[in-house]
Every structure is written in structure tokens, then in C-alpha cells.
C-alpha positions in Angstrom: -10.6 -8.9 16.5 -10.6 -8.1 20.2 -12.0 -10.8 22.5 -13.9 -10.1 25.7 -12.1 -10.7 29.0 -14.1 -12.5 31.7 -13.8 -12.2 35.4 -12.8 -15.5 36.9 -13.6 -15.2 40.6 -17.3 -14.3 40.7 -19.9 -15.3 38.3 -17.7 -17.3 35.9 -20.4 -19.8 34.9 -23.0 -17.0 34.4 -20.5 -15.0 32.3 -19.8 -17.9 30.1 -23.5 -18.6 29.5 -24.1 -14.9 28.7 -21.1 -14.9 26.4 -22.2 -18.0 24.5 -25.7 -16.7 24.2 -24.4 -13.3 22.9 -22.3 -15.1 20.3 -25.3 -17.1 19.1 -27.5 -14.0 19.0 -24.9 -12.1 17.0 -24.7 -14.9 14.5 -28.5 -15.4 14.1 -29.5 -11.8 14.2 -26.5 -10.1 12.6 -27.7 -6.7 11.4 -27.7 -6.2 7.6 -24.7 -4.4 6.1 -25.2 -0.7 5.6 -25.0 0.8 2.1 -21.6 2.2 2.8 -20.3 -1.2 4.0 -21.8 -2.9 0.9 -20.2 -0.4 -1.5 -16.9 -0.7 0.4 -16.9 -4.5 0.0 -17.9 -4.4 -3.7 -15.3 -1.7 -4.5 -12.6 -3.8 -2.8 -13.6 -6.9 -4.8 -13.3 -4.9 -8.0 -9.7 -3.9 -7.1 -8.9 -7.4 -5.9 -10.2 -9.0 -9.1 -7.9 -6.9 -11.2 -4.8 -7.7 -9.1 -5.7 -11.4 -9.1 -5.8 -11.3 -12.9 -2.2 -10.1 -13.2 0.4 -12.6 -14.2 4.1 -12.0 -13.8 7.0 -13.4 -15.9 10.7 -13.2 -15.3 13.9 -15.0 -16.3 15.0 -14.9 -12.6 14.6 -18.2 -10.8 12.1 -18.1 -8.0 10.7 -14.8 -9.1 7.1 -14.2 -7.9 4.4 -14.9 -10.5 1.5 -13.3 -8.7 0.8 -10.4 -6.5 0.1 -11.1 -2.8 -3.6 -12.0 -2.3 -4.1 -9.2 0.3 -3.1 -5.6 0.1 -0.5 -4.1 2.4 -2.5 -0.9 2.8 -6.0 0.4 2.1 -7.1 4.0 1.8 -9.2 6.6 0.1 -8.8 10.2 -0.9 -12.1 11.9 -1.4 -10.5 15.3 -1.8 -8.8 14.1 -5.0 -11.7 12.0 -6.2 -10.5 8.5 -5.1 -13.4 6.6 -3.5 -11.4 3.5 -2.6 -7.8 2.5 -3.1 -5.2 -0.1 -2.0 -1.5 -1.0 -2.4 -0.4 -4.5 -3.3 3.1 -6.1 -3.2 4.7 -8.5 -5.6 6.4 -11.4 -3.6 5.7 -12.8 -0.2 9.4 -13.4 0.8 12.1 -10.7 1.1 11.9 -7.2 -0.2 8.9 -6.9 -2.5 9.8 -6.9 -6.2 7.2 -4.2 -6.9 4.3 -2.2 -5.5 1.1 -1.4 -7.4 -1.4 1.2 -6.1 -5.0 0.5 -7.4 -7.3 3.5 -7.1 -11.0 3.9 -8.0 -11.5 7.5 -9.2 -15.0 8.9 -9.6 -14.2 10.9 -12.8 -10.7 10.5 -14.2 -10.9 12.0 -17.7 -14.6 12.6 -16.9 -15.5 8.9 -16.4 -15.3 6.5 -13.4 -12.0 4.8 -13.8 -9.6 2.4 -12.2 -6.1 3.9 -11.9 -2.9 2.0 -11.5 0.5 3.2 -10.3 3.4 0.8 -10.8 6.7 1.0 -8.9 9.5 -1.5 -9.4 11.7 -2.2 -6.4 14.1 -4.6 -8.1 16.9 -4.4 -10.7 15.7 -7.6 -12.3 13.5 -7.0 -15.4 10.1 -8.6 -15.4 6.8 -8.3 -17.2 3.2 -8.0 -15.9 0.5 -9.3 -18.1 -3.3 -8.9 -17.9 -5.4 -11.2 -20.2 -2.1 -12.2 -21.8 -1.4 -8.6 -22.8 1.7 -6.8 -21.6 0.9 -3.9 -19.3 4.2 -3.2 -17.6 7.8 -4.3 -18.3 10.3 -2.4 -16.1 13.9 -2.9 -16.9 15.2 -1.9 -13.4 14.4 0.3 -10.5 14.8 3.9 -9.4 15.4 3.0 -5.8 19.0 3.6 -4.7 20.1 2.6 -1.2 22.2 5.0 0.9 23.6 4.6 4.4 21.6 6.2 7.2 24.0 8.8 8.7 25.4 7.9 12.1 23.1 4.9 12.6 24.0 2.4 15.3 24.4 -1.3 14.6 21.3 -3.4 14.2 19.9 -4.6 17.5 19.7 -8.3 18.3 16.0 -8.8 18.3 13.2 -8.0 15.8 11.3 -6.0 18.4 14.3 -3.7 19.0 15.1 -3.4 15.3 11.6 -2.3 14.7 12.1 0.5 17.3 15.3 1.4 15.5 13.5 1.6 12.1 10.7 3.7 13.5 13.2 6.0 15.1 15.0 6.5 11.8 11.8 7.0 9.9 10.7 9.9 12.2 13.9 11.8 11.3 12.7 11.9 7.6 10.2 14.4 6.3 8.6 14.9 2.9 6.6 17.2 0.8 5.3 17.5 -2.7 4.2 20.2 -5.2 0.8 19.6 -6.8 -0.6 22.4 -9.1 2.0 24.8 -7.8 0.9 24.2 -4.2 3.3 22.7 -1.6 1.8 19.9 0.4 3.5 18.5 3.5 3.2 14.8 3.7 2.6 12.8 6.9 4.6 9.8 8.0 2.5 6.8 9.0 3.8 5.8 12.4 3.9 2.0 11.7 5.5 0.3 8.6 3.0 -1.2 6.1 5.2 -4.2 5.5 8.1 -6.0 7.3 10.5 -8.3 5.6 14.0 -9.9 5.7 16.0 -8.5 2.7 18.5 -11.4 2.9 19.3 -14.5 5.0 22.1 -12.7 6.8 21.9 -12.6 10.6 20.1 -9.5 11.8 18.9 -8.6 8.3 15.7 -6.7 8.5 13.6 -4.3 6.5 10.3 -2.3 6.5 8.3 -0.2 4.2 7.0 3.2 5.5 4.6 5.6 3.7 4.5 9.3 3.6 0.9 10.2 2.9 -1.4 13.1 1.8 -4.3 12.4 4.2 -4.1 8.6 3.9 -3.0 8.5 0.3 0.6 7.2 0.1 2.8 9.5 -2.0 6.3 8.5 -1.0 7.7 5.1 -0.2 10.5 4.8 2.3 12.5 1.6 2.6 14.7 1.1 5.6 16.9 -2.0 5.7 19.7 -3.7 7.5 22.1 -6.1 5.8 22.9 -7.4 9.3 25.8 -4.9 9.8 24.5 -1.4 8.9 21.3 0.5 8.1 20.4 1.9 4.7 17.4 3.7 3.2 15.9 4.2 -0.3 12.9 6.2 -1.4 10.6 6.3 -4.4 7.5 7.9 -5.8 4.0 6.7 -5.5 2.7 10.0 -6.9 2.5 12.0 -10.1 3.3 15.3 -8.4 5.5 17.7 -10.3 8.1 17.6 -7.5 8.5 15.5 -4.4 11.4 15.5 -1.9 12.6 13.8 1.2 14.8 15.3 4.0 16.7 13.7 6.9 17.3 15.9 9.9 16.1 18.8 7.6 18.8 18.0 5.0 17.7 17.2 1.5 18.5 13.5 0.8 16.3 12.6 -2.1 14.3 14.3 -4.9 11.8 12.3 -7.0 13.1 12.0 -10.6 10.9 13.3 -13.4 8.1 11.1 -14.5 8.8 8.8 -17.5 5.8 7.3 -19.1 5.9 4.1 -21.0 5.5 0.4 -20.3 9.3 0.0 -19.6 9.4 2.8 -17.0 10.3 1.7 -13.4 7.5 4.0 -12.2 4.5 4.6 -14.4 0.7 4.4 -14.4 -2.4 3.7 -16.4 -6.1 4.6 -16.3 -8.9 2.3 -17.5 -12.6 3.5 -17.6 -14.7 1.1 -15.6 -18.1 0.8 -13.7 -17.7 1.5 -10.0 -20.3 0.3 -7.6 -22.4 3.3 -6.3 -21.4 5.7 -9.0 -23.1 6.7 -12.2 -21.5 7.1 -15.6 -20.8 10.8 -14.7 -19.1 9.8 -11.5 -21.9 11.1 -9.2 -23.3 9.1 -6.4 -26.3 7.0 -7.3 -29.4 6.9 -5.2 -29.6 4.1 -2.7 -32.1 2.2 -4.8 -29.4 2.1 -7.6 -26.3 1.8 -5.5 -25.0 -1.2 -7.2 -23.9 -1.1 -10.8 -24.7 -4.1 -13.0 
């Protein structure tokens, strides 16, 4: 939230009184939420409730047992039918163990549904349970780290290392093929997550997204072990083909999709009521904008 700046030479006292009165007025007479704001909040609560219900089990000591309470990214993709979506990470410290994209689709398989995409970022096996039922048990990860060509040594401060990571990310490009159509993906200029992959001095890392509109399709990890820079990439899309280039040279191609609970990247779809949508996925009139 941005705070108002006040002039301090002339009219300080008056400005303070006006500011305080304005704050009181905004609290007492806050305008009601619009229909769009209400639906946005309710749809987010629906996604959040599913993530909060996930429990994680692993034999690794200190392994995260819950997903972070807040998403690292929110988006929508109306062109593809997603009315609200978000990405959540597993683990608050170090590189996330996994990412889950949660998407509310207006008519997946002809019904409003909540769609999940699961991506493991660790070699350690773990299991995700919902209502004590196993929904995902990856045995490893498809992310493989490679050196960034001709990268300088990591800088001495977090601010300068962020500049380095953003500079590396800009040299990557990505596209995907969906229904025989090639779609160029857009790099988000800022990382969606920042972390320290180890306790080594100058160790640093960040997660970047390549998106279709705002929908993340490719995950790019850029990390320093304190001595050199590396990268790894992975799918967050079911596209037939997805690739990544560095300085126009192909450096990664998304492996074929492998369905199943043990797959490092997989997904699931569950029919569900979505606030503001009818059983056919069409928008409800305002008087019936909230599903029971």
C-alpha cells in the first residue's frame, strides 16, 4: 500500500487533520465491494481452501508438511477458460520442493472444475494427501541444472545478484505448440520467488515464469551455489511441445507428458461449483452471482 506524503513547511497541522479525517471517512463509509471484487475474493478462497487441505509426507528430515499459506503468483486466462488461478510453493526455506498451479476453469469436460498442475522440484520422494487420500507421489524431478554459459561470478550483494539473475533471464526465450499453433511466451520481468538454495556464502536463487498472457507455462530457475550460476527449466503446461532457448540456441525441450500419481509433472481435474458460474459454466446473473 502506498502512503500519502505530506508537505512539512506549510500547513503541516492542517494536512494532518485532513489526513486523519480522510482515514476515518474511508473506514466508516467504505464503498461496498463490486460484484467482480466479491467473486474474485470468493474464487481465491476456494483455491486457498484446497491448498490448505493438502498434507505432505516425506521420510526426509525437515521436509515441509504444508504448502505456503500465500501463493507466489495469481493470474487468469479468459481466452482458455480460466476465470481465476494461482501458483503455490511447498516449503518456505530454500528452493521450493514443489509448485502447484490451481486453476478454476469454467467448463473443463463441460463442467466448472478446479484444475491442478503438480511440478516436483526435488529429487526426494514425497506424498501429497487430501482428506487422507494420496493425490500425488513424485519419485523425483525432471529439473536438471546446467551452467549458464560465460556467466560472471556471483556479485557480493543480494541487490546486485538480482540484477545478474534478471540479466540472465532476459537472454532466455520460450515458445509452445498448442493445437498445432506456435505461441511465443513472455518472460515476466521480475522473479515470482527468491530463495537461498544453500547456506553457502553468495548462494542465491529465483524463480522466473514464461507466460501466455499471464498464464505461466514454463518455470525457469536461476541459482548460484556461491561460485557459479546455473539454470533449470520445467513445464507448467500440457502443451504438445515447449522449448527454451538461450541467446537463440536451444537449451531445453519439455519432455513428453507422463500421467500418473508418481509422475514428477502431472495434473488432475475435479468438477466443482465456482462462484458466479452456473452448472454449464456460463456467468450467472448478478442476483445469483454466488453459488451455494
